C-alpha positions in Angstrom: 5.7 3.6 55.4 8.7 4.5 53.2 6.7 4.9 50.0 3.9 6.9 51.5 2.7 10.3 50.4 5.0 13.3 51.7 2.3 14.7 53.8 4.6 17.1 55.6 5.4 18.7 52.3 9.1 18.6 53.3 11.4 19.4 50.2 13.8 16.9 49.2 16.8 18.1 47.1 15.9 16.5 44.1 13.0 14.9 42.4 13.5 13.0 39.4 10.4 12.5 37.2 10.6 9.6 34.6 7.8 9.9 31.9 8.1 6.4 30.5 6.1 5.9 27.1 6.3 2.2 27.1 3.2 1.8 25.2 5.2 0.3 22.2 8.1 -2.0 21.5 10.0 -0.7 24.5 7.6 -2.2 26.9 10.0 -4.9 28.3 12.8 -2.1 28.4 10.7 -0.1 30.7 10.5 -3.0 33.3 14.3 -3.3 33.1 15.2 0.3 33.7 12.4 0.2 36.6 14.7 -2.5 37.8 17.8 -0.7 37.4 16.5 2.4 39.2 15.4 0.0 42.2 19.1 -0.8 42.6 19.5 2.8 44.2 15.9 3.9 44.8 14.5 7.0 46.5 16.3 8.5 49.4 15.2 11.3 52.1 16.9 13.7 49.7 16.0 12.2 46.2 12.6 11.2 45.2 12.6 8.8 42.1 9.0 8.9 40.6 7.9 7.0 37.3 4.9 7.1 35.2 4.7 4.1 32.9 2.1 3.4 30.3 2.4 -0.1 29.2 1.8 -2.0 25.9 1.2 -5.3 27.5 -2.0 -4.7 29.8 -2.9 -1.3 28.5 -2.5 0.0 32.1 -0.9 3.0 33.5 1.0 3.2 36.7 2.7 5.6 39.0 5.5 4.5 41.4 7.9 6.0 43.9 11.0 3.7 43.4 12.6 2.5 46.4 15.9 0.8 47.1 15.0 -2.9 46.5 11.4 -2.3 45.5 10.8 -2.2 41.7 7.9 -2.7 39.5 6.0 -5.1 41.7 6.5 -3.3 44.9 6.5 0.3 44.3 3.3 0.9 42.5 1.1 3.9 44.0 -1.6 4.4 41.5 -2.8 2.2 38.7 -5.2 3.6 36.0 -6.4 3.0 32.5 -4.9 3.6 29.0 -3.3 6.8 28.6 -2.0 8.5 25.5 1.6 9.6 26.2 1.7 11.8 23.2 -1.1 13.9 24.8 0.3 16.7 26.5 -2.1 16.8 29.2 -1.1 13.5 30.3 2.5 14.4 30.8 1.2 17.6 32.7 -0.8 15.6 35.1 2.0 13.6 36.0 4.4 16.6 36.5 1.8 18.4 38.6 1.4 15.2 40.9 5.0 14.8 41.1 5.8 18.6 42.1 2.7 18.8 44.5 3.1 15.5 46.4 6.9 15.1 46.3 8.3 18.9 46.1 11.9 19.6 46.1 14.4 22.1 45.6 15.6 20.8 42.1 13.6 18.9 39.6 14.9 16.2 37.0 12.5 15.2 34.2 13.3 12.4 32.0 11.1 11.8 28.7 11.6 8.0 28.4 10.9 6.7 24.8 11.7 6.7 21.1 13.0 9.9 19.6 13.1 11.7 16.2 14.6 15.0 16.9 12.5 18.1 16.1 10.7 15.9 13.4 6.9 16.1 13.0 4.5 15.8 10.3 3.6 18.8 8.4 -0.2 19.2 7.7 0.0 20.3 4.1 2.1 17.2 3.1 4.0 14.1 4.6 7.6 14.3 4.1 8.8 11.0 6.0 12.2 9.8 6.1 12.9 6.6 4.5 11.9 3.7 6.9 14.4 3.0 9.6 13.6 -0.8 9.4 16.8 -1.6 7.6 19.0 0.2 10.3 17.0 -1.0 13.5 19.7 -3.5 14.3 23.4 -3.1 15.0 25.8 -5.6 13.6 28.6 -7.2 15.5 29.0 -8.9 18.8 26.4 -6.9 20.9 23.4 -6.8 18.7 20.8 -4.5 20.0 18.1 -2.4 18.9 18.1 1.3 18.5 15.4 3.1 20.4 14.4 4.5 17.0 11.1 2.5 15.6 10.6 1.6 12.1 7.7 3.2 10.7 4.4 1.2 11.4 1.7 0.9 8.5 -1.0 3.4 8.7 0.4 6.3 10.7 3.6 8.0 11.0 5.9 7.3 14.0 8.2 10.3 13.0 7.2 13.1 15.4 9.3 14.4 18.3 9.1 12.0 21.3 6.8 9.7 23.3 5.2 7.6 20.8 2.2 5.7 21.8 1.4 2.9 19.4 -2.3 2.3 20.8 -3.1 5.9 20.5 -2.7 6.1 16.7 1.1 6.7 16.8 0.5 9.8 18.7 3.6 11.5 20.3 4.5 15.0 22.0 5.4 17.4 19.1 7.7 20.6 19.6 4.9 23.1 20.6 3.2 20.7 23.1 6.3 19.8 24.5 7.3 23.7 24.9 3.8 24.5 26.3 3.6 21.8 29.1 7.0 22.6 30.2 6.2 26.5 30.5 3.0 25.7 32.5 5.2 23.4 34.6 7.8 26.2 35.1 4.9 28.6 36.2 4.0 26.1 38.7 7.4 25.6 40.4 8.2 29.2 39.9 11.4 28.6 37.9 12.9 26.6 35.1 13.3 22.8 35.3 16.6 22.1 36.2 17.3 19.2 34.1 15.6 17.7 31.0 17.1 14.3 30.2 15.9 12.8 27.2 16.4 8.9 27.2 15.7 8.7 23.4 17.0 9.0 19.9 18.1 12.2 18.2 16.9 14.7 20.6 20.3 16.8 21.1 19.7 19.4 18.3 19.8 23.1 18.0 16.2 23.3 16.9 15.0 21.2 20.1 17.3 23.3 22.3 16.0 26.5 21.2 12.4 25.2 21.3 12.7 24.5 25.1 15.3 27.3 26.2 12.9 29.3 28.3 11.7 26.1 30.3 14.9 24.3 31.1 18.4 25.1 32.5 20.2 21.7 31.3 19.4 19.4 28.5 21.2 16.0 28.4 20.6 13.5 25.3 22.2 11.8 22.1 22.5 13.3 18.7 22.3 10.0 17.2 20.1 6.8 17.8 20.5 5.4 21.4 21.0 1.7 21.8 17.9 -0.2 23.0 19.4 -0.2 26.7 19.6 3.7 26.8 20.5 5.1 30.4 22.3 3.2 33.1 19.8 4.4 35.7 21.5 2.4 38.6 24.8 4.5 38.0 23.2 7.6 37.6 21.0 7.3 40.6 23.8 6.4 42.6 25.7 9.5 41.8 22.5 11.6 42.5 21.7 10.1 45.8 25.4 10.1 47.0 25.7 13.9 46.0 22.3 15.6 46.0 23.9 19.0 46.9 25.5 19.1 43.5 24.0 21.6 41.2 21.9 20.5 38.0 25.1 21.3 35.8 27.2 18.8 37.9 24.5 16.4 37.6 24.0 16.6 33.9 27.8 16.4 33.0 28.0 13.2 35.3 24.8 11.8 33.7 26.7 12.1 30.3 30.2 10.6 31.7 28.2 7.4 33.3 26.1 7.1 30.0 29.2 6.8 28.0 31.0 4.7 30.6 28.2 2.1 30.5 28.6 1.5 26.8 32.7 0.9 26.7 33.6 -2.5 25.3 30.0 -3.1 24.0 30.8 -2.5 20.4 28.3 0.3 20.2 28.3 3.8 18.7 26.9 6.5 21.1 27.0 10.1 22.1 25.7 12.1 24.8 26.0 15.6 25.7 24.7 18.1 28.1 23.4 21.6 27.0 23.5 24.8 29.2 20.3 26.6 27.9 21.3 30.1 29.3 24.0 30.0 26.6 22.2 28.6 23.7 21.6 32.3 22.3 25.3 32.4 21.7 25.2 29.5 19.5 22.0 31.1 17.5 23.8 34.6 17.1 26.8 32.8 15.6 24.7 30.2 13.5 22.7 33.3 12.1 25.7 35.1 11.2 27.0 32.1 9.3 23.6 31.5 7.5 23.7 35.1 6.4 26.9 34.9 4.7 25.9 31.3 3.1 22.9 32.9 1.5 25.1 36.0 0.0 27.9 33.5 -1.1 25.6 30.8 -2.8 26.7 31.6 -6.3 30.2 30.8 -5.7 30.3 28.8 -2.8 27.5 25.9 -3.5 30.3 23.5 -4.3 32.2 24.4 -0.8 28.8 23.9 1.0 27.9 20.5 -0.8 31.2 19.2 0.2 30.9 20.3 3.7 27.7 18.6 4.0 28.9 15.4 2.2 31.9 15.0 4.8 29.7 15.8 7.7 28.2 12.9 9.9 24.4 12.4 9.1 21.9 10.9 11.1 18.3 10.2 10.5 18.4 9.2 7.2 20.7 11.9 6.3 18.4 14.5 7.5 20.4 15.6 10.5 24.1 16.5 10.3 26.6 17.5 13.3 27.0 20.9 13.6 30.6 21.3 14.6 31.6 19.0 11.7 29.9 20.9 9.1 31.3 24.1 10.3 35.0 22.6 10.2 34.3 21.5 6.7 33.5 24.9 5.4 36.7 26.6 6.7 38.5 27.1 3.1 40.8 30.1 2.1 38.8 30.6 -1.1 35.9 32.0 1.3 37.2 34.1 4.1 33.9 35.4 4.9 32.4 31.9 5.3 35.5 30.8 6.9 35.6 33.6 9.7 31.9 32.9 10.5 32.5 29.0 10.6 35.3 29.8 13.0 33.1 32.0 15.1 30.4 29.2 15.4 33.1 26.6 16.3 34.3 28.8 19.0 30.8 29.2 20.4 30.1 25.4 20.6 33.5 24.5 22.3 32.9 22.2 25.3 33.5 23.1 28.7 32.7 25.4 31.8 30.6 28.6 30.9 30.2 27.0 27.3 26.8 26.1 25.6 27.9 22.6 25.6 28.9 21.5 29.2 30.2 18.1 28.4 30.1 15.5 25.5 30.9 12.0 25.2 31.1 9.6 22.1 32.4 6.2 21.3 32.6 4.7 17.9 34.7 5.9 14.6 31.4 6.9 12.9 31.2 9.8 15.3 34.6 11.0 15.4 34.7 14.9 15.6 30.9 15.3 16.6 30.5 17.9 19.0 27.0 16.5 20.7 24.6 18.8 18.9 23.2 18.5 15.4 21.1 20.6 12.9 18.6 19.7 10.3 20.1 19.9 6.9 18.0 17.6 4.4 19.5 16.3 1.2 17.0 17.5 -1.1 13.7 18.9 0.3 12.5 20.5 3.4 9.7 19.3 5.4 7.2 21.9 5.7 6.6 21.6 9.1 10.1 23.0 9.9 9.0 26.8 9.1 6.5 26.4 12.0 9.7 25.9 14.7 10.8 28.9 16.8 14.4 28.2 15.5 13.2 28.3 11.9 11.6 31.8 12.8 14.4 33.2 14.9 17.5 32.2 12.7 18.4 32.6 9.2 19.2 29.0 8.9 15.9 27.9 7.4 16.2 31.0 4.7 19.7 29.3 3.8 18.2 26.1 3.5 15.4 27.1 1.4 17.6 29.1 -1.0 20.4 26.3 -1.3 18.1 23.4 -2.0 16.0 25.6 -4.4 
């Protein structure tokens, strides 16, 4: 039986683990994406596994997707309502996947709405304005973004994998870091690729938080269209080239994502990050933060203009890192210019670079590098200081000094 348990414990080349948080307005999109996966399905070299929590029937199911199978044919287990924002639920799925379908490499996909690093501070709620007014795109190809408008009674602005019937719970940064760290212990090394089929997740803060658990991250720095990733095309490449390493698969995922939106009147970004080199970005960003703090008296106008001219996302809370650095390069502040140039050199795209590959469509994202950073317009979310990034980089100190 093709979908039976791997009782011989024979290692495949890859095991793909899609954690689909569909207990929200993406329930129907989950079924369509599973159908896309079944156009390729699993092979002897590649296991395609899914755990889906649904809104419609309050059930959770596990699948090994086969070619020509899908939702109705490939279900292996069904159990009751789960909370996709509970780290134990994700951890149980990862443990099940790794023990039942061991592989040489692992590709984890977190599928849902996303909000970047954002989470609620316990001391006070600092929530961006409702995104309801921008949840539709105008033009010939109207679609919803995978960024959910705020629901009454609770916040939806917390990281990733929101669950509407569990009080709007989601996986925050600490929970995700801890789960992935324990998963690395289970497999004895880092997860090869973390793909985030969700909005706004490719941020320097998120990358730094997960640097010790993942080799490559693939995601978007802006809102994703409702259709998300093109799973048929991505899995077709993976199953045809299972011997390719994580960097090659990550880069091809970016290319196929961008290609899938050509001629669809959508604005999209996607990038692949090499976590072994994220410290290079951190070092240059720390140095830039230092000189910005030292130059605040004379450079506040320059900083304001650089922020104003940079592409902004998530209700003007996030900005593109490269565009901001470029806008800082002025002769009147040679120290700032030098540190901005250093940062730009560190975030160039290519082999042996922190940004392995990037792609974009739409004039709104011209010049973006595929990596954003938190830079709010007026006040700082108190939860920000709890991030590893805020503790390890002077950027938070710069924001506090500048916005005060």
